[in-house]
C-alpha positions in Angstrom: 215.8 -59.4 102.8 214.7 -57.1 99.9 214.6 -56.6 96.0 216.9 -56.9 93.4 216.3 -55.8 89.6 219.0 -55.8 86.1 219.0 -55.4 82.7 221.7 -57.2 80.4 222.6 -56.4 77.1 222.9 -58.6 74.4 223.3 -56.2 71.2 226.0 -53.9 72.0 223.7 -51.1 73.8 223.8 -49.6 76.7 221.9 -50.6 79.4 218.5 -48.7 80.3 219.2 -47.4 83.8 216.2 -45.5 84.2 214.5 -48.2 83.5 216.0 -50.0 86.2 216.1 -47.6 88.5 211.4 -47.8 87.9 212.2 -51.1 88.6 214.0 -50.2 91.9 212.1 -47.8 92.9 208.9 -50.0 92.9 211.2 -52.8 95.3 210.6 -50.2 97.1 208.9 -51.9 100.0 210.3 -54.2 99.9 213.8 -53.0 101.1 213.1 -49.8 103.1 216.4 -49.2 104.3 218.9 -48.3 101.4 219.0 -48.7 97.9 221.6 -49.2 95.1 222.2 -48.5 91.3 225.6 -49.9 89.7 226.3 -49.9 86.2 229.1 -51.2 84.1 229.5 -52.2 80.5 226.2 -53.9 79.2 225.1 -54.6 83.0 223.2 -52.6 85.2 221.9 -53.9 88.6 219.9 -52.3 91.0 218.5 -53.2 94.7 216.4 -51.9 97.7 218.0 -53.4 101.1 216.1 -54.1 104.5 219.1 -54.7 107.2 218.8 -58.0 108.8 222.5 -59.0 108.8 225.2 -56.8 108.6 223.4 -53.5 109.7 226.4 -51.2 108.7 226.9 -49.2 105.1 229.5 -52.3 104.8 226.6 -54.5 104.1 224.5 -52.5 101.0 224.3 -53.6 97.8 224.9 -54.0 94.7 228.3 -55.1 96.2 231.6 -55.3 94.5 233.9 -58.6 95.3 236.5 -55.9 96.9 239.9 -57.9 96.5 239.6 -58.0 92.6 236.6 -56.3 92.1 236.1 -59.9 90.2 232.2 -60.1 90.3 229.3 -58.0 91.2 225.7 -59.2 92.8 222.7 -58.5 94.1 221.2 -60.8 96.6 218.0 -61.5 98.2 217.2 -63.2 101.2 219.0 -65.2 103.6 222.2 -67.9 104.1 221.7 -69.6 107.2 225.4 -71.2 106.9 227.1 -68.0 105.8 228.9 -67.9 109.5 230.4 -71.4 108.8 230.4 -70.6 104.7 232.8 -67.1 105.7 235.1 -69.5 108.5 236.1 -71.9 105.3 236.3 -69.1 102.8 238.8 -67.6 105.0 240.8 -70.6 105.9 240.5 -71.2 101.6 242.3 -67.6 101.9 239.4 -65.3 101.0 239.0 -61.8 103.3 235.8 -60.1 103.9 234.7 -56.0 104.3 231.9 -56.9 105.7 229.9 -59.2 108.0 227.4 -59.9 105.7 225.9 -63.1 103.8 226.0 -61.5 100.8 229.7 -61.0 100.3 229.6 -64.9 101.6 228.2 -65.5 98.6 229.9 -63.3 96.3 233.2 -65.0 97.6 231.6 -68.4 97.8 230.7 -67.8 94.0 234.4 -66.8 93.1 235.7 -70.3 94.9 232.9 -73.3 93.4 231.4 -71.8 90.5 228.0 -72.4 89.9 228.9 -74.8 92.2 228.3 -72.8 94.9 224.8 -73.2 95.5 225.6 -76.5 96.3 226.7 -75.0 99.6 224.2 -72.6 100.4 221.1 -73.2 103.3 219.1 -70.5 103.1 216.1 -68.7 100.6 217.9 -66.7 97.7 217.5 -65.5 94.5 220.8 -63.4 93.5 221.9 -62.3 89.8 225.4 -61.4 89.6 227.9 -60.6 87.1 231.2 -62.1 86.6 234.1 -59.6 85.7 236.4 -62.3 84.0 234.0 -63.4 81.9 230.8 -61.0 81.1 228.8 -63.6 81.9 225.9 -63.0 84.5 224.7 -65.6 86.6 221.1 -66.1 88.2 220.3 -68.2 90.9 217.1 -69.3 93.2 217.3 -71.5 96.1 215.9 -74.9 96.0 211.9 -74.8 97.0 212.0 -71.2 95.0 211.3 -69.2 98.4 212.6 -65.8 97.1 211.1 -64.9 93.9 213.1 -64.2 90.7 211.2 -62.7 88.0 212.4 -62.1 83.6 211.4 -60.1 81.4 213.4 -60.8 77.7 213.4 -57.9 74.8 215.0 -57.2 71.9 218.7 -57.1 72.3 218.1 -57.7 76.7 216.4 -59.4 79.8 215.7 -57.3 82.5 215.2 -59.1 85.6 213.9 -58.4 89.2 212.0 -59.4 92.4 208.5 -59.1 91.7 206.2 -58.9 88.2 205.1 -55.3 89.2 208.4 -54.4 88.5 208.8 -54.8 85.3 206.3 -54.0 84.2 207.1 -49.5 85.9 210.0 -50.5 83.4 208.0 -51.0 80.7 207.7 -52.8 76.8 206.6 -55.6 78.4 204.2 -57.9 76.5 200.9 -58.3 78.5 199.4 -60.1 76.7 197.6 -62.9 78.4 199.2 -66.6 78.2 196.3 -69.4 77.3 198.6 -72.2 79.2 198.8 -70.6 82.2 195.0 -69.2 82.7 194.7 -72.8 81.6 196.5 -73.7 84.9 194.9 -70.8 87.1 191.9 -71.8 86.5 192.5 -75.3 87.3 195.2 -75.4 90.3 194.1 -72.7 92.2 195.5 -69.7 90.6 198.8 -71.8 90.6 201.4 -71.3 87.5 204.2 -72.8 88.0 207.7 -71.8 86.6 208.7 -70.7 84.0 204.7 -69.2 82.8 203.4 -66.6 84.5 200.0 -65.2 82.9 201.7 -62.9 80.7 203.2 -64.0 77.8 206.4 -61.7 78.3 207.3 -62.2 81.8 208.5 -66.0 82.8 209.9 -67.3 86.7 213.2 -69.0 86.9 212.5 -72.4 88.2 213.0 -72.9 91.8 216.6 -75.0 92.2 218.0 -73.3 89.0 221.0 -71.7 88.4 221.2 -70.1 85.1 224.6 -68.7 83.3 223.8 -65.6 80.5 226.5 -65.9 78.1 226.6 -62.4 76.6 225.5 -62.9 73.4 222.6 -63.6 75.0 222.5 -67.7 75.1 221.8 -69.3 78.3 222.4 -72.7 80.3 220.9 -74.1 83.5 222.1 -76.0 85.9 219.0 -78.0 88.0 220.4 -78.8 91.2 218.7 -80.4 93.7 215.5 -83.2 93.6 215.1 -85.1 96.5 213.8 -88.2 95.6 210.7 -89.4 96.9 211.4 -93.4 97.4 212.6 -95.6 100.5 216.0 -95.1 101.4 218.3 -97.8 102.2 219.9 -95.1 105.3 216.0 -95.3 106.6 215.6 -99.5 106.2 214.3 -100.8 110.1 212.7 -97.3 111.5 210.4 -98.3 113.7 207.8 -95.3 114.3 209.4 -93.7 117.4 212.3 -92.9 115.4 210.4 -91.6 112.9 209.0 -89.1 114.6 212.8 -88.1 116.3 214.3 -87.6 113.2 211.6 -85.9 111.9 211.9 -83.6 115.1 215.3 -83.3 115.2 215.2 -82.1 112.1 212.3 -79.5 112.2 214.4 -78.3 116.0 217.5 -77.8 113.6 215.9 -76.1 110.5 213.8 -73.4 113.6 217.1 -72.9 114.8 218.7 -72.2 111.2 216.7 -69.6 111.2 216.9 -67.9 114.3 220.1 -66.3 112.6 219.9 -62.6 112.3 221.3 -59.3 113.7 217.6 -58.1 114.5 214.8 -60.0 116.9 212.1 -62.6 115.0 209.3 -63.0 115.7 206.8 -65.8 115.1 203.7 -66.3 112.4 201.3 -67.9 115.6 197.9 -69.3 114.1 197.3 -71.9 116.7 198.1 -74.1 114.4 200.2 -77.3 115.0 202.9 -75.7 112.0 203.4 -72.3 113.9 202.8 -73.7 117.5 205.4 -76.4 116.6 207.9 -73.3 116.2 207.1 -71.9 118.7 208.1 -74.7 121.0 211.4 -75.1 119.3 212.1 -72.0 120.2 211.1 -72.2 123.8 213.1 -75.7 123.6 215.9 -73.4 122.3 216.2 -71.1 125.9 213.8 -68.3 123.2 212.4 -66.2 126.2 209.7 -62.9 125.2 209.8 -64.1 121.7 206.7 -62.4 120.2 204.2 -64.0 118.3 201.5 -62.1 115.8 198.4 -63.7 115.3 195.0 -62.9 112.9 191.4 -62.7 113.0 188.0 -61.5 111.1 184.9 -61.2 112.3 182.2 -64.0 111.3 179.9 -64.0 108.3 178.4 -66.8 106.8 177.6 -68.7 110.1 181.4 -69.4 109.9 183.9 -68.3 112.9 186.5 -66.0 111.5 188.8 -66.4 114.1 191.4 -69.0 115.9 192.4 -67.1 118.8 191.6 -69.4 121.6 194.3 -71.8 120.4 197.0 -69.3 119.1 196.2 -67.9 123.5 195.9 -70.8 124.8 199.8 -71.2 122.9 201.1 -68.2 123.8 200.5 -68.7 127.4 201.7 -71.9 127.9 204.9 -70.5 126.7 205.1 -67.2 127.7 205.1 -65.4 124.7 204.9 -61.3 124.3 202.0 -62.2 121.8 200.2 -59.7 119.5 196.4 -60.0 118.0 194.9 -58.7 115.0 191.2 -58.3 115.0 189.9 -56.6 111.5 186.4 -55.1 111.6 184.4 -56.9 108.1 183.7 -53.5 106.7 188.0 -53.2 106.8 188.3 -55.9 104.2 186.6 -54.3 101.3 189.5 -51.7 102.0 192.6 -53.8 102.3 191.9 -55.6 99.4 192.5 -53.4 97.3 196.4 -52.9 98.6 197.0 -57.0 98.8 195.7 -57.1 95.2 199.2 -55.1 94.6 200.8 -56.8 96.2 200.5 -59.8 94.5 203.5 -60.8 91.7 201.4 -62.6 90.1 196.8 -63.0 91.4 196.6 -65.1 94.0 192.8 -66.7 95.2 193.6 -68.0 99.2 191.2 -66.2 101.0 194.1 -66.0 103.7 196.4 -63.6 101.3 194.1 -60.6 102.7 194.6 -61.7 106.6 198.9 -61.4 105.6 198.7 -58.4 104.7 196.7 -57.4 107.3 199.4 -59.0 109.5 202.2 -58.6 108.0 201.2 -55.0 108.3 201.1 -55.0 112.2 204.1 -57.3 112.3 206.6 -54.8 110.9 205.5 -52.4 113.4 207.3 -54.7 115.5 210.0 -56.7 114.1 211.6 -57.4 110.5 211.8 -61.3 110.5 209.5 -63.5 111.2 209.3 -67.8 111.2 206.2 -68.9 109.5 204.4 -72.3 109.8 203.8 -72.8 105.9 204.8 -75.9 103.5 203.9 -78.6 106.2 200.9 -79.6 104.7 202.5 -80.2 101.2 205.8 -81.4 103.1 204.0 -83.5 105.7 200.3 -84.6 104.2 198.2 -82.7 106.0 195.5 -82.3 103.8 192.0 -83.7 103.4 192.3 -84.8 100.0 195.8 -86.8 100.2 194.6 -90.6 101.8 192.3 -90.5 97.8 195.8 -90.1 96.6 197.4 -93.4 98.5 194.7 -95.9 96.9 195.1 -96.3 93.2 198.0 -98.0 91.8 201.7 -95.8 90.8 199.2 -95.2 86.8 196.7 -94.1 87.9 198.1 -91.4 90.2 197.3 -88.2 87.6 194.0 -89.3 87.1 193.5 -89.5 91.1 195.7 -86.3 91.5 192.9 -84.1 89.2 189.9 -85.9 90.5 191.2 -84.7 93.9 192.7 -81.3 93.5 191.3 -79.7 89.9 189.4 -76.8 90.8 187.8 -77.5 87.1 188.0 -79.8 84.1 188.6 -78.7 80.6 185.6 -79.6 79.6 184.4 -76.8 82.3 187.2 -74.2 80.9 185.6 -74.4 77.5 182.3 -72.9 78.4 184.5 -70.2 80.9 186.8 -68.6 78.3 186.6 -67.1 74.8 187.4 -69.4 72.5 190.7 -67.9 71.7 191.8 -68.4 75.0 191.7 -72.4 75.1 194.5 -74.2 74.6 193.5 -77.4 71.9 194.0 -79.4 74.6 193.7 -80.2 78.8 197.3 -78.4 79.0 197.2 -78.9 82.9 196.4 -82.1 83.0 198.6 -82.9 80.3 201.4 -81.8 82.7 200.1 -83.8 85.5 200.1 -86.7 83.7 203.8 -85.8 82.6 205.3 -85.4 86.2 203.7 -88.1 87.6 205.2 -90.0 84.7 209.0 -88.7 86.1 211.0 -91.1 87.8 211.6 -90.6 91.8 208.6 -91.4 93.2 207.5 -94.9 94.9 203.6 -95.0 94.9 201.2 -92.2 93.5 201.1 -90.8 96.7 205.1 -89.5 96.7 204.3 -88.8 92.8 201.5 -85.9 94.9 203.4 -85.2 97.7 206.3 -84.2 95.2 203.9 -82.4 92.3 202.8 -80.4 95.3 206.0 -79.8 97.1 208.3 -78.4 94.7 204.9 -77.3 92.0 201.9 -76.1 93.5 203.3 -74.9 97.1 206.6 -72.9 94.9 204.1 -70.6 93.6 200.7 -70.6 95.7 201.6 -69.9 99.8 205.2 -70.1 99.6 204.4 -66.6 97.2 201.8 -65.6 98.9 203.8 -65.4 101.7 206.3 -63.7 100.2 204.5 -61.1 98.6 202.5 -60.0 101.6 205.4 -59.9 104.1 207.7 -58.2 101.9 205.2 -55.8 100.7 205.9 -54.1 104.4 209.3 -54.5 104.7 209.4 -58.2 106.4 211.1 -61.2 105.8 209.0 -64.6 106.7 211.0 -67.5 107.0 209.8 -71.1 106.7 211.5 -73.8 108.8 209.7 -76.3 107.1 211.1 -76.4 104.2 214.5 -76.6 105.6 215.9 -78.3 102.6 216.6 -80.8 104.4 213.8 -81.6 106.6 212.0 -81.6 103.1 214.3 -84.7 102.6 214.0 -86.8 105.1 210.3 -85.8 104.5 210.4 -87.6 101.3 211.7 -90.4 102.2 209.3 -90.9 104.6 207.2 -93.9 105.1 203.8 -92.2 103.4 201.9 -94.2 106.2 203.5 -92.3 108.8 202.4 -88.5 106.8 198.8 -90.3 106.3 198.3 -90.6 109.9 195.9 -89.2 112.7 194.2 -88.1 109.6 197.5 -86.3 107.8 200.7 -85.8 109.1 200.9 -88.7 111.6 204.5 -88.3 112.4 204.4 -84.3 112.8 201.9 -85.1 115.0 204.1 -87.4 116.9 206.6 -85.3 117.1 204.2 -82.3 118.5 202.8 -84.3 121.6 206.1 -83.9 123.0 206.0 -80.9 122.8 202.2 -79.1 122.8 199.3 -79.2 124.8 197.3 -82.0 123.3 193.8 -79.7 122.4 196.3 -78.4 119.5 197.8 -81.4 118.0 194.3 -82.9 118.0 192.3 -79.9 116.8 190.3 -79.6 113.8 192.7 -78.6 110.7 192.5 -74.6 110.8 193.4 -72.1 107.9 193.3 -68.5 108.0 188.9 -67.9 107.5 188.4 -64.7 105.1 184.7 -65.4 105.5 183.8 -61.7 104.0 185.6 -63.1 100.6 183.9 -66.8 101.3 180.8 -65.5 101.5 180.5 -62.8 98.6 178.6 -60.0 99.3 178.4 -56.6 100.5 181.5 -54.1 99.4 183.4 -57.2 98.6 180.8 -57.7 95.7 180.6 -54.0 95.0 184.4 -53.9 94.3 184.0 -58.0 92.5 181.1 -56.6 90.2 183.4 -53.0 89.4 186.2 -55.1 88.3 184.1 -57.4 86.1 182.3 -54.7 84.5 185.1 -52.4 83.6 185.5 -51.2 80.1 188.8 -52.8 80.5 187.5 -56.2 81.2 185.2 -55.7 78.7 187.6 -55.2 76.2 189.8 -57.6 77.6 187.8 -60.8 76.6 189.0 -63.5 78.6 185.7 -65.1 79.7 182.6 -65.7 78.3 179.1 -62.4 79.1 177.2 -64.7 79.4 179.3 -67.1 82.5 179.9 -63.4 83.8 176.2 -62.6 83.6 175.7 -65.3 85.2 178.4 -65.7 88.6 177.8 -61.7 89.2 173.6 -63.4 89.2 174.2 -65.5 92.0 178.1 -64.9 93.6 176.9 -67.7 96.4 176.6 -70.4 94.3 178.9 -71.2 91.6 182.1 -73.4 93.1 184.7 -74.8 91.6 184.7 -79.0 92.6 187.4 -77.9 95.3 184.6 -76.2 96.6 185.8 -72.1 96.3 184.0 -69.6 94.7 183.9 -69.5 91.1 183.2 -65.6 90.8 186.0 -64.7 93.3 188.3 -66.3 90.8 187.7 -64.8 87.7 187.5 -61.4 89.8 190.4 -61.7 91.5 192.2 -62.2 88.2 190.4 -58.9 86.6 191.3 -57.2 89.7 194.5 -58.3 89.4 195.4 -56.9 85.8 193.2 -53.6 86.0 195.0 -53.0 89.6 198.3 -52.9 87.8 197.5 -50.8 84.5 197.4 -53.8 82.2 194.8 -53.1 79.8 
């Protein structure tokens, strides 16, 4: 629901309040409804507010505990169970002066310490100054839905809700991290926490609370990781019982995400996932629900919209439906704005769709629910069946064969020698993850990796960046942590059934038209980018031939020349356009002033 920033000094100096103000200004789109700065001793905090819960000034941030000024905090996100926690804390003797979830978060910390996160149902990133100890506590939600970037410097640490905000403060090492570059080119632009593409910026990992001491040392508490194994409490459950359990957990997740003091809409693609959200809300009694869809002109023989299905759902459940059709001539103009909104470079074509759709949606509502995450949680992608075949020991190799864009050997002819790590760091990461206990089968291990690593730093980040750039909060019920725990325990064969998401499709049959449940899997298609031509190709060529690109020297010049000479021919192993992946990184670096 906003953006946060701050600086901590460890050298006895005062924080640079002007730097925090610059970060705050860069976060303005995330919080257009208000701003605040606070500084005391070695810490300064900044906040931009999007008013969703407690619309009064009593909900403004930074917020200091009103009873004895024991803590001051800034918070981004939403605690869906804040009302229940408020009543519990009141019973423990706490008094409240607002109806905001921010005050609940601060009181929860004062009551339970770093264990407060165990009580939270929601998405969040926060920074709390404990005036009793001088410690600063940073926290992030279980699935990493809300971001928190860190930039260490001489005698200080800065943090913010976006990487570009840290750049605005200055003093960031903007050299490229070769390991992150390797991951970017291998995993479809995913760079897992704590790395980013820049050496000078890190990310707090999901499900982590970091306690920073006054001397700059810190300790982390990783507070959640579901087990991807079959559990005794589910022994003997039939397929129908699993279907009903999943449907009920999703119903609870959708209901939780209606908590707001403003209307909540839905991003409706017409696919199974977003359609289930709409159907469950209708089943809960929601009327005239605002739904939103986006489409593009066809190109290269590829259909550019899925309006047939979204219209079908809108009619079926009588929603207040809105469509945005984007002409191909607008895509190149929209590209730069979407790149500017990216906290990190993101190559999926639908990032532009989300950005354009978010602009339209923000004119109607401040909060939407989205179907993001269902494919990773319930095994919806086409490569998952291949991962169910190998024995557990072969999981890493099977994952690489199904998922990787390129091999380590491929990268040797793409990047300059000084940018190539001496070993296959991406494969090493996957091998270590797959070998970690807590996953029963190869598919369980792959789903764990996708849900807790790949999902966080690709689809989830994409939705957060594009929606919040227009002051729009997106909530993702498929990433309700209790639903994720249930799905992790679900037998893999039930998820793989019916060409993927089998148990979810069975749940859908109880609520949705068969045409929606049984339709082919769709995506947010943006043909004007997938089929590189016209103004988009010219923009790409301009970026790759710019002096900044040549001076940076990330990619081999002969490889870039090959891409530009045949922009449609060079495809990754997963079918993505190789030119687009290379160009997007350079577009992002230039757009954010990194030379």
